[in-house]
C-alpha positions as CSV (number, residue, x, y, z in Angstrom):
1,X,-7.3,-19.3,-7.6
2,X,-7.0,-15.7,-6.2
3,X,-9.7,-13.5,-7.6
4,X,-10.5,-9.8,-7.4
5,X,-10.3,-6.7,-9.5
6,X,-7.1,-4.7,-9.2
7,X,-7.4,-1.1,-8.0
8,X,-7.4,1.8,-10.4
9,X,-3.8,2.9,-10.8
10,X,-2.6,6.3,-12.1
11,X,-1.8,6.4,-15.7
12,X,1.7,6.8,-17.0
13,X,0.6,10.1,-18.6
14,X,-0.7,11.5,-15.3
15,X,2.4,10.6,-13.4
16,X,4.7,12.0,-16.1
17,X,2.7,15.2,-16.2
18,X,3.0,15.5,-12.4
19,X,6.8,14.9,-12.6
20,X,7.2,17.5,-15.3
21,X,5.2,20.0,-13.2
22,X,7.3,19.3,-10.1
23,X,10.5,19.8,-12.2
24,X,9.3,23.2,-13.4
25,X,8.4,24.3,-9.9
26,X,11.8,23.3,-8.6
27,X,13.6,25.0,-11.4
28,X,11.6,28.2,-10.7
29,X,12.5,28.0,-7.0
30,X,16.2,27.5,-7.9
31,X,16.3,30.5,-10.2
32,X,19.0,32.9,-9.2
33,X,22.4,34.2,-10.3
34,X,24.7,31.5,-11.6
35,X,27.4,32.1,-9.0
36,X,29.4,29.5,-7.0
37,X,28.2,28.9,-3.5
38,X,30.6,30.3,-0.9
39,X,33.1,27.9,0.6
40,X,31.9,28.7,4.1
41,X,28.3,27.8,3.3
42,X,29.4,24.5,1.8
43,X,31.7,23.6,4.6
44,X,28.9,23.8,7.2
45,X,26.6,21.9,5.0
46,X,23.6,22.8,2.9
47,X,20.3,20.9,3.1
48,X,18.6,20.0,-0.2
49,X,15.3,18.7,-1.5
50,X,15.1,16.5,-4.6
51,X,12.9,14.8,-7.2
52,X,14.1,11.3,-8.1
53,X,13.4,8.7,-10.8
54,X,14.8,5.2,-11.1
55,X,14.4,2.5,-13.8
56,X,15.4,-1.1,-14.3
57,X,13.9,-4.6,-14.3
58,X,14.0,-6.8,-11.2
59,X,15.4,-10.3,-11.2
60,X,14.9,-13.1,-8.6
61,X,12.0,-14.9,-7.0
62,X,9.4,-12.4,-8.2
63,X,8.9,-14.0,-11.6
64,X,5.1,-14.5,-11.4
65,X,5.3,-18.3,-11.0
66,X,5.7,-18.7,-7.3
67,X,3.0,-19.2,-4.6
68,X,3.8,-19.6,-0.9
69,X,1.5,-21.5,1.5
70,X,0.7,-21.4,5.2
71,X,-1.5,-24.4,5.6
72,X,-4.6,-23.5,3.6
73,X,-3.6,-19.8,3.1
74,X,-1.9,-19.0,-0.3
75,X,0.3,-15.9,-0.8
76,X,0.8,-14.6,-4.3
77,X,4.4,-13.7,-5.3
78,X,3.8,-11.6,-8.5
79,X,6.4,-9.7,-10.6
80,X,7.6,-6.5,-9.1
81,X,6.7,-3.2,-10.8
82,X,10.2,-2.1,-12.0
83,X,9.7,0.0,-15.1
84,X,9.9,3.4,-13.5
85,X,9.9,4.4,-9.8
86,X,9.3,8.0,-8.8
87,X,10.1,9.6,-5.5
88,X,11.4,12.4,-3.3
89,X,14.7,12.9,-1.4
90,X,16.0,15.1,1.4
91,X,19.5,15.4,2.8
92,X,22.6,17.5,3.5
93,X,25.4,18.3,1.1
94,X,28.9,19.0,2.5
95,X,32.4,19.6,1.0
96,X,33.2,15.9,0.9
97,X,29.9,14.4,0.0
98,X,26.3,14.2,1.0
99,X,23.8,12.0,2.9
100,X,20.2,11.6,1.8
101,X,16.9,9.9,2.6
102,X,15.1,8.8,-0.5
103,X,11.5,7.5,-1.0
104,X,10.7,5.7,-4.2
105,X,7.4,4.2,-5.3
106,X,6.0,2.3,-8.3
107,X,2.5,0.9,-8.9
108,X,1.4,-1.4,-11.7
109,X,-1.1,-4.0,-12.7
110,X,0.8,-7.3,-13.2
111,X,0.0,-10.7,-14.5
112,X,0.3,-13.6,-12.0
113,X,-1.0,-17.1,-12.9
114,X,-3.3,-15.7,-15.6
115,X,-4.7,-13.1,-13.3
116,X,-4.2,-9.3,-13.1
117,X,-3.2,-8.1,-9.6
118,X,-2.5,-4.6,-8.4
119,X,1.0,-4.3,-7.0
120,X,2.7,-1.4,-5.3
121,X,6.4,-1.3,-4.3
122,X,7.6,1.3,-1.9
123,X,11.2,1.8,-0.9
124,X,12.7,4.0,1.8
125,X,16.5,4.3,1.5
126,X,19.3,6.0,3.5
127,X,22.4,6.7,1.4
128,X,25.8,8.3,1.6
129,X,27.7,9.7,-1.3
130,X,31.4,10.6,-1.4
131,X,32.8,13.0,-4.0
132,X,35.7,11.9,-6.1
133,X,36.7,15.5,-7.0
134,X,35.2,17.6,-4.2
135,X,36.2,21.0,-5.7
136,X,34.8,20.4,-9.2
137,X,31.4,21.7,-10.3
138,X,31.0,18.3,-12.0
139,X,31.5,15.7,-9.2
140,X,31.8,11.9,-9.8
141,X,30.6,10.1,-6.7
142,X,30.4,6.7,-5.1
143,X,27.2,5.7,-3.3
144,X,26.4,3.2,-0.5
145,X,23.2,2.8,1.4
146,X,20.5,0.6,2.9
147,X,16.8,0.6,2.8
148,X,13.4,-0.8,3.9
149,X,11.2,-2.0,1.0
150,X,7.6,-3.0,1.4
151,X,5.4,-4.6,-1.3
152,X,1.6,-4.5,-1.3
153,X,-0.4,-6.9,-3.4
154,X,-4.2,-6.3,-3.7
155,X,-6.2,-9.5,-3.3
156,X,-2.8,-11.4,-3.1
157,X,-3.8,-13.8,-0.3
158,X,-6.5,-16.4,-0.3
159,X,-8.1,-18.4,2.5
160,X,-11.3,-20.4,2.4
161,X,-12.3,-18.8,-0.9
162,X,-11.9,-15.2,0.4
163,X,-9.4,-12.8,-1.2
164,X,-7.4,-10.5,1.0
165,X,-4.5,-8.0,0.5
166,X,-1.0,-9.1,1.4
167,X,2.1,-7.1,2.2
168,X,5.7,-8.1,2.3
169,X,8.4,-6.3,4.4
170,X,12.2,-6.6,4.4
171,X,15.5,-4.8,3.9
172,X,17.8,-3.9,1.1
173,X,21.3,-2.7,0.2
174,X,22.3,-0.3,-2.6
175,X,25.7,0.3,-4.2
176,X,26.3,2.6,-7.1
177,X,28.0,5.6,-8.6
178,X,27.4,8.5,-10.9
179,X,28.0,12.2,-11.5
180,X,26.5,15.3,-9.9
181,X,26.6,18.7,-11.7
182,X,25.9,22.2,-10.3
183,X,23.4,23.8,-12.8
184,X,23.3,27.1,-10.8
185,X,23.6,28.6,-7.4
186,X,20.9,26.4,-6.0
187,X,20.1,23.8,-8.6
188,X,21.8,20.4,-9.1
189,X,21.4,17.4,-11.4
190,X,22.7,13.9,-10.9
191,X,22.7,10.7,-13.0
192,X,24.1,7.3,-12.3
193,X,23.7,3.6,-12.0
194,X,23.1,1.4,-9.0
195,X,22.7,-2.2,-7.9
196,X,20.0,-3.0,-5.4
197,X,19.5,-6.2,-3.5
198,X,16.1,-6.7,-1.7
199,X,15.2,-9.3,0.9
200,X,11.6,-9.7,2.0
201,X,11.4,-11.4,5.4
202,X,7.7,-11.2,6.5
203,X,4.3,-11.5,4.9
204,X,1.1,-10.0,6.4
205,X,-2.2,-10.9,4.9
206,X,-5.5,-10.9,6.8
207,X,-4.0,-11.9,10.2
208,X,-0.8,-12.6,12.0
209,X,2.5,-11.9,10.1
210,X,4.4,-14.9,8.8
211,X,8.1,-15.6,8.5
212,X,8.6,-16.2,4.8
213,X,11.2,-18.8,5.4
214,X,8.5,-20.9,7.3
215,X,6.1,-20.8,4.3
216,X,6.0,-23.6,1.7
217,X,6.3,-23.2,-2.1
218,X,4.1,-26.3,-2.5
219,X,0.9,-27.1,-0.6
220,X,1.9,-29.3,2.3
221,X,5.6,-29.3,1.2
222,X,8.9,-28.4,2.8
223,X,9.6,-24.9,4.1
224,X,10.9,-22.3,1.7
225,X,13.8,-21.8,4.0
226,X,14.9,-18.3,3.2
227,X,13.7,-14.8,2.5
228,X,12.3,-13.8,-0.9
229,X,15.0,-12.2,-3.0
230,X,15.0,-9.6,-5.8
231,X,17.8,-7.6,-7.4
232,X,17.9,-4.7,-9.9
233,X,20.7,-3.1,-11.8
234,X,19.3,0.2,-13.0
235,X,19.6,3.9,-13.7
236,X,18.6,6.8,-11.6
237,X,18.4,10.6,-12.1
238,X,17.7,13.3,-9.6
239,X,17.0,17.1,-9.7
240,X,17.8,18.8,-6.4
241,X,17.4,22.3,-4.9
242,X,19.7,23.5,-2.2
243,X,17.6,25.1,0.6
């Protein structure tokens, strides 16, 4: 069995307080006359910075019941932390849409085979959004993007009685839609829903990286034969400041 004490993770109250403080700072920076941005400014593109939050439960292989093996080394496949992910975004808004780079992160202590493990899921996404009504102050949009998730499990690998950290790396696709509203001259708010599909291809834990398809779900058994998969249909909100 994999043993070890999970790391101290930030409380929900501390993270919520930090998010509220960031929102207040961004709102103060965005204070200004409630006038429409000039068409010339929007046509050439305006860069923006945003605060993002996403929520939703993951489905797939990460159900807390799976272990992958490489000879005598065991890799834990615990549940993903999917309650709330917080992050930052940066991009450029134009007359027809916007592109953005988004970083989301969630950490949690999860139960895996009657043990608590510290799990941290980070996700870097590159997205494009197209406005349905480009001239409206309230703009429905369609979103398409791809990303690079990585999962870190504290004490998630075991070899010869020793516990080590394990990390999983892969790729993802995201498809969604929502509404973006101009709250002022420089402040925007968006809300929507999105579907994410994640594939984890490689595992790194205390040594050489391993192709997940070449690991075995049973000790000495047949190869797993594919990447680890997870999907999430969830909600996301963002508060942005035009720079």
